[in-house]
C-alpha positions in Angstrom: 0.0 0.0 0.0 3.0 2.3 0.3 2.8 2.7 -3.5 -0.4 4.7 -3.1 0.2 6.4 0.3 1.7 9.6 -0.9 -0.1 10.1 -4.2 -3.5 10.8 -2.6 -2.6 13.7 -0.4 -5.6 14.6 1.7 -8.1 14.6 -1.1 -10.3 12.2 0.7 -9.5 13.4 4.2 -11.1 16.8 4.1 -14.6 18.1 4.2 -14.1 21.1 1.9 -16.8 23.6 1.2 -17.3 26.8 -0.7 -20.2 29.1 0.0 -21.9 30.7 -3.0 -25.4 32.1 -3.1 -28.0 34.3 -4.7 -30.7 36.4 -3.2 -34.4 35.4 -2.9 -36.6 33.9 -4.2 -35.1 30.6 -3.3 -35.8 27.1 -2.0 -34.1 24.0 -0.5 -32.1 25.7 2.2 -31.8 29.5 2.0 -30.7 30.6 -1.5 -31.0 27.0 -2.7 -27.3 26.3 -1.9 -25.3 24.4 0.7 -22.0 25.0 2.6 -20.7 21.5 1.8 -19.7 21.4 -1.9 -20.7 18.1 -3.4 -18.0 16.2 -5.2 -15.1 18.3 -3.9 -13.5 15.7 -1.7 -13.4 12.8 -4.2 -11.9 10.3 -4.9 -10.2 8.4 -2.1 -12.6 9.8 0.4 -11.7 7.4 3.2 -8.0 7.6 2.8 -5.8 9.4 5.4 -2.3 10.3 4.2 1.0 9.8 6.2 2.0 12.3 8.9 3.1 15.7 7.5 1.9 18.9 5.8 -0.1 19.0 2.6 -1.3 21.7 0.1 -4.2 21.5 -2.2 -5.4 24.1 -4.8 -8.6 23.4 -6.6 -10.5 25.3 -9.2 -14.3 24.8 -9.2 -16.5 25.9 -12.1 -20.3 25.6 -11.9 -23.1 26.5 -14.2 -26.8 25.7 -13.4 -30.3 27.1 -13.7 -33.8 26.2 -12.6 -37.2 27.5 -11.6 -36.5 27.9 -7.9 -39.8 29.6 -7.0 -43.3 29.4 -8.4 -46.3 31.1 -7.0 -49.5 29.9 -8.8 -51.7 32.2 -6.8 -49.9 35.3 -8.1 -49.2 33.7 -11.5 -45.5 34.3 -11.2 -42.4 32.1 -11.5 -38.7 32.9 -11.2 -35.8 31.2 -13.0 -32.4 31.5 -11.4 -29.1 31.0 -13.2 -25.8 30.5 -11.4 -22.3 31.0 -12.9 -19.3 30.9 -10.7 -15.6 30.1 -10.6 -13.8 29.5 -7.4 -10.2 28.9 -6.4 -10.2 26.9 -3.2 -6.9 26.6 -1.2 -6.4 24.0 1.5 -3.6 23.5 4.0 -3.6 20.3 6.0 -1.4 18.7 8.7 -1.4 15.1 10.0 0.3 14.1 13.3 2.4 11.0 13.9 0.7 10.6 17.3 -2.1 8.0 17.5 -5.5 8.7 19.0 -7.8 5.7 19.5 -5.5 3.9 17.1 -6.1 6.5 14.3 -4.1 9.3 12.7 -5.4 12.8 13.7 -5.3 15.8 11.4 -6.5 19.3 10.9 -7.2 21.4 7.9 -8.1 25.0 7.0 -9.9 26.0 3.8 -10.4 29.4 2.2 -11.1 30.6 -1.3 -11.7 33.4 -3.8 -15.0 33.4 -5.7 -16.2 35.1 -8.9 -20.0 34.8 -9.0 -22.6 36.0 -11.4 -26.3 35.4 -10.7 -29.3 36.1 -12.9 -33.0 36.0 -11.9 -35.8 36.2 -14.5 -39.4 36.5 -13.2 -42.3 35.8 -15.5 -45.7 37.2 -14.6 -49.1 36.5 -16.2 -51.8 39.0 -16.0 -55.6 38.4 -16.1 -55.7 38.7 -19.9 -53.0 36.0 -20.3 -50.2 38.4 -21.3 -46.7 37.4 -20.0 -44.2 40.0 -18.8 -40.5 39.3 -18.0 -38.4 41.1 -15.4 -34.7 40.2 -15.4 -32.1 41.3 -12.9 -28.5 40.2 -12.3 -25.6 40.8 -10.0 -22.0 39.8 -9.7 -19.2 39.9 -7.1 -15.6 38.7 -6.7 -14.4 38.3 -3.2 -13.1 36.0 -0.4 -15.4 33.1 0.5 -16.2 31.8 3.9 -13.6 29.9 5.9 -13.7 26.3 7.1 -11.9 24.2 9.6 -11.8 20.4 9.8 -10.7 17.9 12.5 -9.9 14.5 11.1 -9.3 11.0 12.5 -8.4 8.2 10.1 -7.5 4.5 10.3 -6.2 1.8 7.9 -6.0 -1.9 7.9 -4.4 -3.4 4.8 -6.5 -2.5 1.8 -9.2 -0.8 4.0 -9.2 2.9 4.9 -11.7 4.9 6.8 -12.1 8.2 8.6 -14.4 10.5 10.5 -14.4 14.3 9.9 -16.0 17.2 11.7 -16.0 20.5 9.7 -17.1 23.9 11.0 -18.3 26.6 8.6 -17.4 30.2 9.6 -19.4 33.0 7.8 -16.5 35.2 6.9 -17.4 35.7 3.2 -18.7 38.8 1.5 -22.4 38.8 2.3 -25.1 41.5 1.8 -28.8 40.3 2.0 -29.8 43.2 -0.3 -27.4 42.2 -3.1 -28.2 39.6 -5.8 -24.9 37.8 -5.7 -22.8 36.8 -2.6 -19.6 34.9 -1.7 -20.9 33.8 1.6 -24.2 32.4 3.0 -23.9 34.0 6.5 -25.0 30.9 8.2 -22.6 29.0 10.6 -22.9 25.2 10.5 -21.3 21.9 11.3 -20.8 18.9 9.0 -20.3 15.4 10.3 -18.9 12.9 7.8 -17.7 9.3 7.7 -15.9 7.8 4.7 -14.5 4.4 3.6 -12.1 3.5 0.8 -11.1 0.0 -0.4 -7.8 0.2 -2.4 -6.5 -3.1 -3.6 -2.9 -4.0 -4.3 -3.7 -3.8 -8.0 -4.9 -0.2 -7.6 -8.7 -0.8 -7.8 -10.5 1.8 -5.6 -14.1 1.8 -4.2 -14.9 4.8 -2.1 -18.0 6.1 -0.3 -18.7 9.0 2.1 -21.8 9.8 4.0 -22.4 13.1 5.9 -24.9 15.5 7.3 -24.8 19.3 7.6 -26.5 21.0 10.5 -27.1 24.7 9.9 -27.5 27.7 12.2 -29.8 30.6 11.6 -28.8 33.4 9.2 -29.1 36.3 11.6 -29.4 38.8 8.8 -32.6 37.2 7.4 -33.8 35.1 10.4 -33.9 32.1 8.0 -33.3 28.6 9.4 -32.1 26.2 6.7 -32.9 22.5 7.2 -30.4 19.7 7.8 -28.8 18.2 4.7 -27.7 14.7 4.0 -25.0 14.0 1.3 -23.5 10.9 -0.1 -20.5 10.7 -2.5 -19.0 7.6 -4.2 -16.2 6.7 -6.6 -15.0 3.7 -8.6 -11.4 4.3 -9.8 -8.5 2.3 -11.2 -5.0 3.5 -10.3 -2.2 2.4 -12.7 1.4 2.0 -12.0 2.2 4.8 -14.4 0.6 7.3 -12.1 -2.6 7.6 -14.1 -6.0 7.0 -12.5 -9.4 7.0 -14.2 -12.9 6.2 -13.1 -16.4 7.4 -12.4 -18.0 9.0 -9.4 -21.1 10.8 -8.3 -23.1 12.3 -5.4 -26.5 12.4 -4.0 -28.0 15.2 -1.8 -31.3 15.2 0.1 -32.5 17.9 2.6 -33.9 15.9 5.5 -35.6 18.6 7.7 -37.7 21.6 6.7 -36.6 25.2 6.4 -38.1 27.5 9.0 -37.7 30.7 10.9 -39.2 34.2 10.8 -37.6 34.9 7.4 -38.9 31.8 5.7 -41.5 33.0 3.2 -41.6 29.9 1.1 -42.5 27.0 3.4 -40.7 23.8 4.2 -39.1 23.2 0.8 -36.6 20.3 0.7 -34.0 20.1 -2.0 -32.7 17.0 -3.8 -30.0 16.4 -6.5 -28.0 13.5 -7.9 -25.0 13.6 -10.2 -22.6 11.3 -12.0 -19.5 11.8 -14.2 -15.9 10.9 -15.1 -12.8 11.4 -13.1 -9.1 11.5 -14.2 -5.9 12.1 -12.3 -2.1 11.8 -12.8 0.7 11.7 -10.3 4.3 12.3 -11.2 7.6 13.3 -9.6 9.6 16.4 -10.5 12.9 17.2 -8.8 12.0 14.8 -5.9 8.7 16.5 -5.4 5.6 14.4 -5.9 2.7 16.3 -7.6 -0.9 15.2 -8.4 -3.2 16.8 -10.9 -6.8 15.8 -11.5 -10.1 16.7 -13.2 -13.7 15.7 -12.5 -17.0 16.5 -14.2 -20.4 15.8 -12.7 -23.7 16.2 -14.5 -26.7 16.7 -12.3 -30.1 15.1 -12.6 -33.1 14.1 -10.4 -33.3 17.7 -9.2 -36.0 19.1 -6.9 -36.1 22.6 -5.5 -32.6 23.5 -6.7 -30.9 24.6 -9.8 -29.6 21.8 -12.1 -26.2 22.1 -13.8 -22.7 20.8 -14.1 -19.8 20.9 -11.7 -16.2 20.8 -13.0 -13.1 20.5 -10.8 -9.4 20.8 -11.6 -7.0 20.2 -8.8 -3.3 20.4 -8.0 -1.9 18.9 -4.8 1.5 18.0 -3.2 3.1 17.3 0.2 4.8 20.3 1.8 
């Protein structure tokens, strides 16, 4: 297993998140978005790297749209379009001290986000005439900050870990602005992950977690709890190349609420699947991993539907 121990440097050991949002109308947690970014911690979700420091830089591109709010009584509907590009930087450290037989680690995550949001509201009057009202906003700024505590174990070809991540609302947030780089809601995410990695390089990974949100004090909106599951089937070759397929599933499990909730107990759902590719090489005694993933979303309810594209660069410090 030493062959694979340094090539997967913390990619599966972190609960990374990036907060991106739009202003109302929205559904399925406030603004229809979640702190935990689906697909960001794949593949090798259950693997914990050897003791030491690690760096991970990841670009995240997302485009999606959907009718997030419809009001049959008022004969109106609103279609939201998200376009954003983020650069997420992670620093992680793993200790050589054992706790409960496992390797402990910590990680800090921050990012810069460029986000453009468009909202188009269609209204139908009594005579059947349709009018459109389009507004948009954009902002580029720092995102919220996240901190993870990790504890991981391994036994031969089996690897597993537990991770607790706290979301700190440090991003650029203004409830009166159409685009944001922060959701202004603290939260905690609890996740457990498992990876089977055979001597021949065959990987099977899965990670299950739940995010518990605090109230957005600027809007008095309480977003519901969110369940998320990620999976990956990957083949790692001796040349350093790895290829496979992965996906995620998200389901909001409790209702939105609070004084600021004007839309009711809407619960979001989304699933996605797509290809994954990575390559690990050594240059001047420094091991470097690069990777790319694309996930196409389907089975969407009360959220936008789109495509998530990730490009990553990682190496030990």
